[in-house]
N, CA, C and O atoms as a printed pandas DataFrame, in Angstrom:
     atom_number atom_name residue_name chain_id  residue_number  x_coord  y_coord  z_coord
0              1         N          UNK        A               1   14.976   55.499  -14.187
1              2        CA          UNK        A               1   16.269   54.980  -14.650
2              3         C          UNK        A               1   17.217   54.937  -13.460
3              4         O          UNK        A               1   17.327   55.905  -12.708
4              5         N          UNK        A               2   17.880   53.838  -13.299
5              6        CA          UNK        A               2   18.812   53.643  -12.188
6              7         C          UNK        A               2   20.225   54.037  -12.603
7              8         O          UNK        A               2   20.578   53.977  -13.780
8              9         N          UNK        A               3   21.038   54.444  -11.609
9             10        CA          UNK        A               3   22.442   54.757  -11.869
10            11         C          UNK        A               3   23.327   53.524  -11.773
11            12         O          UNK        A               3   24.512   53.585  -12.102
12            13         N          UNK        A               4   22.765   52.405  -11.324
13            14        CA          UNK        A               4   23.546   51.170  -11.179
14            15         C          UNK        A               4   23.949   50.655  -12.558
15            16         O          UNK        A               4   23.173   50.712  -13.512
16            17         N          UNK        A               5   25.175   50.152  -12.641
17            18        CA          UNK        A               5   25.663   49.585  -13.889
18            19         C          UNK        A               5   26.123   48.160  -13.645
19            20         O          UNK        A               5   26.504   47.805  -12.530
20            21         N          UNK        A               6   26.086   47.354  -14.677
21            22        CA          UNK        A               6   26.595   45.994  -14.610
22            23         C          UNK        A               6   27.253   45.655  -15.930
23            24         O          UNK        A               6   27.114   46.387  -16.910
24            25         N          UNK        A               7   27.969   44.543  -15.953
25            26        CA          UNK        A               7   28.617   44.080  -17.172
26            27         C          UNK        A               7   28.195   42.638  -17.417
27            28         O          UNK        A               7   28.302   41.790  -16.531
28            29         N          UNK        A               8   27.722   42.372  -18.613
29            30        CA          UNK        A               8   27.393   41.017  -19.034
30            31         C          UNK        A               8   28.506   40.567  -19.965
31            32         O          UNK        A               8   28.748   41.189  -20.999
32            33         N          UNK        A               9   29.190   39.475  -19.595
33            34        CA          UNK        A               9   30.308   38.965  -20.388
34            35         C          UNK        A               9   29.852   37.787  -21.237
35            36         O          UNK        A               9   29.159   36.892  -20.754
36            37         N          UNK        A              10   30.244   37.796  -22.490
37            38        CA          UNK        A              10   29.945   36.690  -23.400
38            39         C          UNK        A              10   31.202   36.326  -24.178
39            40         O          UNK        A              10   31.936   37.197  -24.645
40            41         N          UNK        A              11   31.436   35.025  -24.307
41            42        CA          UNK        A              11   32.576   34.557  -25.090
42            43         C          UNK        A              11   32.080   34.083  -26.443
43            44         O          UNK        A              11   31.066   33.392  -26.547
44            45         N          UNK        A              12   32.819   34.471  -27.483
45            46        CA          UNK        A              12   32.512   34.046  -28.842
46            47         C          UNK        A              12   33.828   33.633  -29.486
47            48         O          UNK        A              12   34.558   34.470  -30.018
48            49         N          UNK        A              13   34.129   32.331  -29.434
49            50        CA          UNK        A              13   35.395   31.853  -29.972
50            51         C          UNK        A              13   36.550   32.391  -29.161
51            52         O          UNK        A              13   36.602   32.188  -27.948
52            53         N          UNK        A              14   37.483   33.079  -29.814
53            54        CA          UNK        A              14   38.652   33.643  -29.140
54            55         C          UNK        A              14   38.447   35.092  -28.696
55            56         O          UNK        A              14   39.412   35.785  -28.375
56            57         N          UNK        A              15   37.204   35.547  -28.677
57            58        CA          UNK        A              15   36.899   36.911  -28.257
58            59         C          UNK        A              15   35.924   36.912  -27.084
59            60         O          UNK        A              15   35.138   35.982  -26.909
60            61         N          UNK        A              16   35.991   37.970  -26.288
61            62        CA          UNK        A              16   35.085   38.171  -25.163
62            63         C          UNK        A              16   34.484   39.561  -25.322
63            64         O          UNK        A              16   35.201   40.538  -25.540
64            65         N          UNK        A              17   33.161   39.640  -25.211
65            66        CA          UNK        A              17   32.487   40.933  -25.301
66            67         C          UNK        A              17   31.857   41.256  -23.958
67            68         O          UNK        A              17   31.130   40.446  -23.383
68            69         N          UNK        A              18   32.148   42.448  -23.470
69            70        CA          UNK        A              18   31.520   42.961  -22.251
70            71         C          UNK        A              18   30.490   43.995  -22.645
71            72         O          UNK        A              18   30.817   44.990  -23.293
72            73         N          UNK        A              19   29.251   43.768  -22.259
73            74        CA          UNK        A              19   28.172   44.707  -22.545
74            75         C          UNK        A              19   27.795   45.401  -21.242
75            76         O          UNK        A              19   27.386   44.746  -20.283
76            77         N          UNK        A              20   27.930   46.716  -21.204
77            78        CA          UNK        A              20   27.613   47.491  -20.011
78            79         C          UNK        A              20   26.121   47.783  -20.047
79            80         O          UNK        A              20   25.600   48.318  -21.026
80            81         N          UNK        A              21   25.435   47.418  -18.950
81            82        CA          UNK        A              21   23.982   47.552  -18.892
82            83         C          UNK        A              21   23.567   48.324  -17.644
83            84         O          UNK        A              21   24.297   48.409  -16.656
84            85         N          UNK        A              22   22.368   48.880  -17.736
85            86        CA          UNK        A              22   21.769   49.622  -16.623
86            87         C          UNK        A              22   20.307   49.172  -16.527
87            88         O          UNK        A              22   19.629   49.056  -17.548
88            89         N          UNK        A              23   19.821   48.919  -15.311
89            90        CA          UNK        A              23   18.418   48.526  -15.181
90            91         C          UNK        A              23   17.483   49.667  -15.587
91            92         O          UNK        A              23   17.735   50.831  -15.273
92            93         N          UNK        A              24   16.424   49.326  -16.274
93            94        CA          UNK        A              24   15.385   50.284  -16.600
94            95         C          UNK        A              24   14.180   49.930  -15.734
95            96         O          UNK        A              24   13.408   49.031  -16.068
96            97         N          UNK        A              25   14.027   50.638  -14.628
97            98        CA          UNK        A              25   12.982   50.305  -13.664
98            99         C          UNK        A              25   11.593   50.670  -14.170
99           100         O          UNK        A              25   10.600   50.123  -13.691
100          101         N          UNK        A              26   11.510   51.579  -15.124
101          102        CA          UNK        A              26   10.205   51.984  -15.643
102          103         C          UNK        A              26    9.558   50.892  -16.478
103          104         O          UNK        A              26    8.355   50.657  -16.365
104          105         N          UNK        A              27   10.337   50.228  -17.311
105          106        CA          UNK        A              27    9.759   49.195  -18.173
106          107         C          UNK        A              27   10.197   47.791  -17.769
107          108         O          UNK        A              27    9.708   46.802  -18.313
108          109         N          UNK        A              28   11.125   47.708  -16.806
109          110        CA          UNK        A              28   11.639   46.395  -16.402
110          111         C          UNK        A              28   12.552   45.876  -17.491
111          112         O          UNK        A              28   12.165   45.852  -18.659
112          113         N          UNK        A              29   13.718   45.472  -17.147
113          114        CA          UNK        A              29   14.680   45.007  -18.134
114          115         C          UNK        A              29   15.954   45.824  -18.054
115          116         O          UNK        A              29   16.164   46.586  -17.110
116          117         N          UNK        A              30   16.792   45.658  -19.046
117          118        CA          UNK        A              30   18.095   46.313  -19.064
118          119         C          UNK        A              30   18.253   47.175  -20.306
119          120         O          UNK        A              30   17.788   46.816  -21.388
120          121         N          UNK        A              31   18.910   48.309  -20.142
121          122        CA          UNK        A              31   19.307   49.155  -21.265
122          123         C          UNK        A              31   20.802   48.985  -21.482
123          124         O          UNK        A              31   21.567   48.967  -20.519
124          125         N          UNK        A              32   21.224   48.860  -22.723
125          126        CA          UNK        A              32   22.636   48.765  -23.048
126          127         C          UNK        A              32   23.243   50.160  -23.077
127          128         O          UNK        A              32   22.737   51.058  -23.751
128          129         N          UNK        A              33   24.338   50.330  -22.333
129          130        CA          UNK        A              33   25.047   51.606  -22.295
130          131         C          UNK        A              33   26.167   51.606  -23.327
131          132         O          UNK        A              33   26.422   52.623  -23.972
132          133         N          UNK        A              34   26.833   50.473  -23.482
133          134        CA          UNK        A              34   27.928   50.346  -24.437
134          135         C          UNK        A              34   28.474   48.933  -24.388
135          136         O          UNK        A              34   28.027   48.109  -23.590
136          137         N          UNK        A              35   29.441   48.661  -25.243
137          138        CA          UNK        A              35   30.068   47.343  -25.233
138          139         C          UNK        A              35   31.494   47.458  -25.748
139          140         O          UNK        A              35   31.860   48.420  -26.424
140          141         N          UNK        A              36   32.289   46.444  -25.407
141          142        CA          UNK        A              36   33.675   46.379  -25.838
142          143         C          UNK        A              36   34.015   44.913  -26.084
143          144         O          UNK        A              36   33.550   44.028  -25.366
144          145         N          UNK        A              37   34.828   44.667  -27.101
145          146        CA          UNK        A              37   35.242   43.301  -27.422
146          147         C          UNK        A              37   36.749   43.187  -27.279
147          148         O          UNK        A              37   37.502   44.025  -27.776
148          149         N          UNK        A              38   37.178   42.130  -26.587
149          150        CA          UNK        A              38   38.589   41.852  -26.341
150          151         C          UNK        A              38   38.947   40.466  -26.854
151          152         O          UNK        A              38   38.077   39.606  -26.989
152          153         N          UNK        A              39   40.233   40.247  -27.141
153          154        CA          UNK        A              39   40.730   38.884  -27.302
154          155         C          UNK        A              39   40.775   38.278  -25.909
155          156         O          UNK        A              39   40.677   38.999  -24.916
156          157         N          UNK        A              40   40.923   36.957  -25.824
157          158        CA          UNK        A              40   40.993   36.312  -24.510
158          159         C          UNK        A              40   42.154   36.846  -23.684
159          160         O          UNK        A              40   42.026   37.048  -22.477
160          161         N          UNK        A              41   43.292   37.073  -24.345
161          162        CA          UNK        A              41   44.464   37.598  -23.642
162          163         C          UNK        A              41   44.200   39.006  -23.096
163          164         O          UNK        A              41   44.542   39.312  -21.954
164          165         N          UNK        A              42   43.594   39.851  -23.921
165          166        CA          UNK        A              42   43.269   41.203  -23.475
166          167         C          UNK        A              42   42.262   41.170  -22.327
167          168         O          UNK        A              42   42.380   41.938  -21.372
168          169         N          UNK        A              43   41.275   40.285  -22.420
169          170        CA          UNK        A              43   40.245   40.177  -21.381
170          171         C          UNK        A              43   40.853   39.772  -20.045
171          172         O          UNK        A              43   40.456   40.291  -19.002
172          173         N          UNK        A              44   41.808   38.855  -20.067
173          174        CA          UNK        A              44   42.466   38.439  -18.828
174          175         C          UNK        A              44   43.213   39.612  -18.192
175          176         O          UNK        A              44   43.188   39.787  -16.974
176          177         N          UNK        A              45   43.865   40.397  -19.014
177          178        CA          UNK        A              45   44.607   41.560  -18.501
178          179         C          UNK        A              45   43.647   42.594  -17.905
179          180         O          UNK        A              45   43.897   43.124  -16.823
180          181         N          UNK        A              46   42.563   42.874  -18.604
181          182        CA          UNK        A              46   41.584   43.849  -18.132
182          183         C          UNK        A              46   40.918   43.354  -16.846
183          184         O          UNK        A              46   40.678   44.142  -15.932
184          185         N          UNK        A              47   40.622   42.065  -16.770
185          186        CA          UNK        A              47   40.022   41.509  -15.549
186          187         C          UNK        A              47   40.949   41.729  -14.357
187          188         O          UNK        A              47   40.493   42.082  -13.269
188          189         N          UNK        A              48   42.241   41.523  -14.559
189          190        CA          UNK        A              48   43.217   41.774  -13.496
190          191         C          UNK        A              48   43.221   43.233  -13.082
191          192         O          UNK        A              48   43.314   43.545  -11.895
192          193         N          UNK        A              49   43.121   44.134  -14.060
193          194        CA          UNK        A              49   43.093   45.560  -13.759
194          195         C          UNK        A              49   41.829   45.939  -12.979
195          196         O          UNK        A              49   41.879   46.771  -12.073
196          197         N          UNK        A              50   40.700   45.325  -13.335
197          198        CA          UNK        A              50   39.452   45.604  -12.620
198          199         C          UNK        A              50   39.542   45.114  -11.178
199          200         O          UNK        A              50   39.098   45.801  -10.259
200          201         N          UNK        A              51   40.112   43.936  -10.980
201          202        CA          UNK        A              51   40.271   43.404   -9.629
202          203         C          UNK        A              51   41.178   44.314   -8.807
203          204         O          UNK        A              51   40.880   44.611   -7.650
204          205         N          UNK        A              52   42.282   44.755   -9.402
205          206        CA          UNK        A              52   43.186   45.685   -8.714
206          207         C          UNK        A              52   42.485   46.992   -8.353
207          208         O          UNK        A              52   42.691   47.542   -7.271
208          209         N          UNK        A              53   41.651   47.484   -9.279
209          210        CA          UNK        A              53   40.973   48.763   -9.076
210          211         C          UNK        A              53   39.986   48.728   -7.918
211          212         O          UNK        A              53   39.741   49.751   -7.278
212          213         N          UNK        A              54   39.416   47.549   -7.645
213          214        CA          UNK        A              54   38.462   47.465   -6.541
214          215         C          UNK        A              54   39.127   46.934   -5.273
215          216         O          UNK        A              54   38.450   46.611   -4.297
216          217         N          UNK        A              55   40.441   46.848   -5.295
217          218        CA          UNK        A              55   41.178   46.501   -4.084
218          219         C          UNK        A              55   41.401   45.032   -3.864
219          220         O          UNK        A              55   41.757   44.623   -2.759
220          221         N          UNK        A              56   41.205   44.227   -4.879
221          222        CA          UNK        A              56   41.417   42.791   -4.742
222          223         C          UNK        A              56   42.862   42.420   -5.000
223          224         O          UNK        A              56   43.668   43.260   -5.401
224          225         N          UNK        A              57   43.181   41.177   -4.772
225          226        CA          UNK        A              57   44.527   40.670   -5.040
226          227         C          UNK        A              57   44.432   39.588   -6.096
227          228         O          UNK        A              57   43.491   38.794   -6.115
228          229         N          UNK        A              58   45.427   39.572   -6.979
229          230        CA          UNK        A              58   45.460   38.546   -8.022
230          231         C          UNK        A              58   46.208   37.329   -7.541
231          232         O          UNK        A              58   46.343   36.354   -8.282
């Protein structure tokens, strides 16, 4: 099991779901760690916060 994490984003109408995944090197593929669903407005705000957190500029 790897410690690396990723986020898969999917849009469904006016909502966006981020699914946090981790590679499973033993069986090949991804394991779901958790997920969160936002409105489009909330997702835009969170994306800005993530960019700020990693040192980017909006």
